[in-house]
C-alpha positions in Angstrom: -3.1 -45.3 -53.1 -5.4 -45.0 -56.1 -7.8 -47.5 -54.7 -8.0 -45.5 -51.5 -8.6 -42.3 -53.4 -11.4 -43.9 -55.5 -13.1 -45.3 -52.3 -12.9 -41.8 -50.7 -14.5 -40.3 -53.8 -17.3 -42.9 -54.1 -18.1 -42.4 -50.3 -18.2 -38.7 -50.8 -20.7 -39.2 -53.6 -22.9 -41.6 -51.6 -22.9 -39.5 -48.4 -26.4 -38.1 -47.9 -26.6 -34.3 -47.9 -27.8 -32.8 -44.7 -31.5 -32.1 -44.7 -32.2 -28.4 -45.2 -33.6 -26.4 -42.2 -37.2 -25.9 -42.4 -38.4 -22.3 -43.1 -39.2 -20.4 -40.0 -38.0 -23.1 -37.9 -41.2 -25.1 -38.3 -40.5 -28.7 -39.5 -43.9 -29.1 -41.2 -42.9 -26.2 -43.5 -40.1 -28.4 -45.0 -42.8 -30.8 -46.1 -45.2 -28.2 -47.6 -44.9 -24.5 -48.3 -46.0 -22.2 -45.6 -46.9 -18.5 -45.6 -43.8 -16.3 -45.0 -43.5 -15.5 -41.3 -41.3 -13.1 -39.4 -40.9 -13.7 -35.8 -40.8 -10.6 -33.8 -40.9 -11.5 -30.1 -40.8 -14.7 -27.9 -42.7 -14.5 -24.7 -41.9 -17.9 -23.5 -44.4 -20.6 -22.6 -44.8 -21.2 -26.4 -46.2 -17.7 -26.8 -44.9 -15.2 -29.4 -45.6 -12.3 -31.7 -45.4 -12.8 -35.5 -45.8 -10.9 -38.7 -47.3 -12.6 -41.7 -46.0 -11.2 -44.9 -48.2 -10.3 -47.8 -49.5 -13.1 -49.9 -52.7 -14.6 -51.6 -55.0 -16.9 -50.0 -58.2 -18.8 -50.9 -61.1 -18.6 -48.4 -64.6 -20.0 -48.0 -67.1 -19.4 -45.3 -68.9 -22.5 -44.0 -72.6 -22.3 -44.4 -73.2 -23.4 -40.7 -73.4 -22.1 -37.1 -71.7 -25.4 -36.0 -67.9 -25.4 -35.8 -67.8 -29.2 -35.8 -69.2 -29.5 -39.3 -67.5 -26.4 -40.7 -64.4 -28.1 -42.2 -66.3 -30.8 -43.8 -68.7 -28.4 -45.5 -66.1 -26.4 -47.3 -62.9 -28.4 -47.6 -63.6 -30.3 -50.7 -64.5 -27.1 -52.7 -61.2 -25.6 -51.7 -59.3 -28.8 -52.3 -60.9 -29.0 -55.9 -59.8 -25.4 -56.6 -56.1 -26.4 -55.9 -56.5 -29.5 -57.9 -58.3 -28.2 -60.9 -55.8 -25.4 -61.3 -52.8 -27.4 -60.8 -51.7 -25.6 -57.6 -49.7 -27.3 -54.9 -51.4 -27.5 -51.5 -49.8 -25.7 -48.7 -49.5 -25.8 -44.9 -51.2 -24.9 -42.5 -54.8 -25.4 -42.8 -56.5 -22.3 -41.1 -59.9 -21.8 -39.6 -61.0 -18.3 -39.1 -63.4 -17.8 -36.2 -65.0 -14.4 -35.8 -68.1 -12.6 -34.3 -70.7 -12.2 -37.0 -70.7 -8.5 -37.6 -72.1 -8.7 -41.2 -75.5 -10.1 -40.1 -77.9 -9.9 -43.0 -80.9 -7.5 -42.7 -83.5 -10.4 -42.8 -82.0 -11.8 -39.4 -84.2 -10.2 -36.6 -82.2 -12.1 -34.0 -79.0 -14.3 -33.8 -80.0 -17.9 -34.3 -78.6 -21.3 -34.9 -79.2 -21.1 -38.6 -76.6 -19.7 -41.1 -76.1 -16.9 -41.9 -77.8 -15.7 -38.6 -75.1 -17.0 -36.5 -73.2 -15.6 -33.4 -70.0 -16.7 -35.0 -68.9 -17.3 -38.6 -66.3 -20.0 -39.5 -64.2 -19.8 -42.6 -61.4 -22.0 -44.0 -58.2 -20.5 -45.4 -55.3 -21.9 -47.5 -52.2 -20.0 -48.5 -51.5 -20.0 -52.3 -47.8 -20.9 -53.2 -45.8 -18.0 -54.0 -45.0 -19.3 -57.5 -48.8 -19.5 -58.2 -50.0 -16.2 -56.7 -49.7 -14.2 -59.9 -51.5 -16.6 -62.0 -54.3 -18.0 -59.6 -57.5 -17.7 -61.5 -60.6 -16.3 -59.8 -62.7 -19.2 -58.3 -66.2 -19.8 -59.8 -69.0 -17.9 -58.0 -70.8 -21.2 -57.6 -68.0 -22.7 -55.5 -68.3 -19.9 -52.9 -64.4 -19.8 -52.8 -62.9 -16.4 -52.9 -59.3 -15.1 -53.4 -57.9 -13.0 -50.6 -55.1 -10.5 -51.3 -53.3 -9.6 -48.2 -51.5 -6.5 -49.5 -49.9 -5.5 -46.2 -48.1 -7.4 -43.6 -50.3 -8.3 -40.5 -49.1 -9.0 -37.0 -50.6 -11.6 -34.6 -50.0 -12.8 -31.1 -49.9 -16.6 -31.0 -49.4 -19.7 -29.0 -48.3 -23.1 -30.1 -49.7 -26.3 -28.8 -49.6 -30.0 -29.7 -52.2 -32.8 -29.7 -55.5 -32.4 -31.4 -57.1 -29.0 -32.2 -60.4 -30.2 -30.6 -62.8 -27.5 -29.1 -61.6 -27.8 -25.4 -58.0 -27.6 -26.5 -58.6 -24.6 -28.7 -60.7 -22.8 -26.0 -58.1 -23.5 -23.3 -55.1 -22.2 -25.4 -57.1 -19.1 -26.5 -57.9 -18.5 -22.9 -54.2 -18.8 -21.8 -53.0 -16.5 -24.5 -55.7 -13.8 -24.1 -55.3 -13.8 -20.3 -51.4 -13.5 -20.7 -52.0 -10.5 -22.9 -54.4 -9.0 -20.6 -52.0 -9.4 -17.6 -49.3 -7.6 -19.6 -51.5 -4.9 -20.7 -51.2 -5.8 -24.4 -54.1 -4.7 -26.5 -55.4 -7.2 -28.9 -58.6 -7.9 -31.1 -61.0 -9.9 -28.9 -63.7 -10.6 -31.5 -61.7 -12.9 -34.0 -58.9 -15.4 -34.0 -57.3 -18.0 -36.2 -56.6 -21.6 -35.6 -53.6 -23.1 -37.7 -53.3 -26.8 -38.1 -50.1 -28.1 -39.5 -50.8 -31.9 -39.3 -53.6 -34.3 -39.9 -54.4 -36.9 -37.4 -52.6 -39.5 -39.6 -49.3 -37.6 -39.4 -46.8 -39.0 -36.7 -46.4 -37.0 -33.6 -45.5 -34.4 -32.5 -48.3 -32.3 -34.1 -48.3 -28.5 -34.3 -51.2 -26.2 -33.9 -51.4 -22.5 -33.3 -53.8 -19.9 -32.0 -53.3 -16.5 -33.7 -55.0 -13.3 -32.4 -54.8 -10.1 -34.4 -53.0 -7.2 -32.9 -55.2 -4.3 -32.2 -54.8 -1.5 -34.7 -53.6 1.8 -33.1 -56.5 4.4 -33.0 -59.0 2.1 -34.5 -61.2 -0.9 -34.0 -61.2 -4.2 -35.6 -62.2 -4.2 -39.3 -63.8 -7.6 -39.0 -61.5 -9.4 -41.5 -59.0 -11.0 -39.1 -56.1 -9.3 -40.8 -57.0 -10.2 -44.3 -58.1 -7.8 -47.1 -60.9 -9.1 -49.3 -61.1 -8.2 -52.9 -65.0 -7.4 -52.6 -66.3 -6.9 -49.1 -69.9 -7.1 -50.4 -69.3 -10.3 -52.1 -69.3 -12.2 -48.8 -72.6 -10.8 -47.7 -74.0 -11.5 -51.1 -72.9 -15.2 -50.9 -74.2 -15.6 -47.3 -77.7 -14.3 -48.3 -77.8 -16.5 -51.4 -76.9 -19.6 -49.2 -79.3 -18.6 -46.3 -82.5 -20.5 -47.7 -80.6 -23.7 -48.4 -78.8 -23.5 -45.0 -81.9 -23.0 -42.9 -83.2 -26.3 -43.8 -80.9 -29.5 -43.9 -81.8 -30.6 -47.5 -81.2 -34.1 -48.7 -78.3 -33.0 -50.7 -76.7 -31.3 -47.6 -77.3 -34.4 -45.6 -75.7 -36.7 -48.3 -72.8 -34.2 -48.5 -72.1 -34.6 -44.8 -72.3 -38.3 -45.0 -69.8 -38.5 -47.8 -67.6 -36.0 -46.1 -67.7 -37.6 -42.7 -64.2 -39.2 -43.2 -62.9 -35.8 -44.1 -64.3 -34.3 -41.0 -62.9 -37.1 -38.9 -59.6 -36.7 -40.7 -59.3 -33.2 -39.3 -60.4 -34.4 -35.8 -63.9 -32.7 -35.6 -63.4 -29.5 -33.8 
């Protein structure tokens, strides 16, 4: 009897504990911390309404009018901010795509040269909750900025698998926006976010999301995609300071792109 009891006790010790449920029901959030989400409505067909709770993010505008090269141009600066300050990386990687309403005064017309673009592209990473109070301000030279989202923001979204390449993003944005139009649901039509939860090297299935800001009652879109920037003028100042170097592809920029080509490919070149 004693032997049976001992065997039962040992078996109980060696039995693996059940894996915890991932936050928000998103399995990738069990691997790496995600922003705090609150699901508000499920429309079916992988479409939903979500609230993102207040938090702190890091952000950098890509000095390019080309979505394909945007990630490669800013990714390492943001990666270095996390690494140099001992901050754990989070999920997802977000790309903010918006109409360029902050066009500098020296741009007579929209062009293919930054910052005189039709659209702007910026990368966003969430700072883990434990590090938000102590996250130091990034250096001005890095072009990275802290973003304090003081109030919760709501988005309409759609989930999709595969790779977040341009035609997939365009198709899913179209599907979501047409659904909202058909239902008479107002939304901001000049900006959206693409959230990527998996690199190409992660096993399938992958998770990607399109998030469109909910239209604010009685007002127009404020141009910040639901995020409050510490200094709205700081972004314009950085854009203007980068303009001369962005107009011409300098040898340094070309070498940077060459060295970061694996990073661009890693995120599947939108």
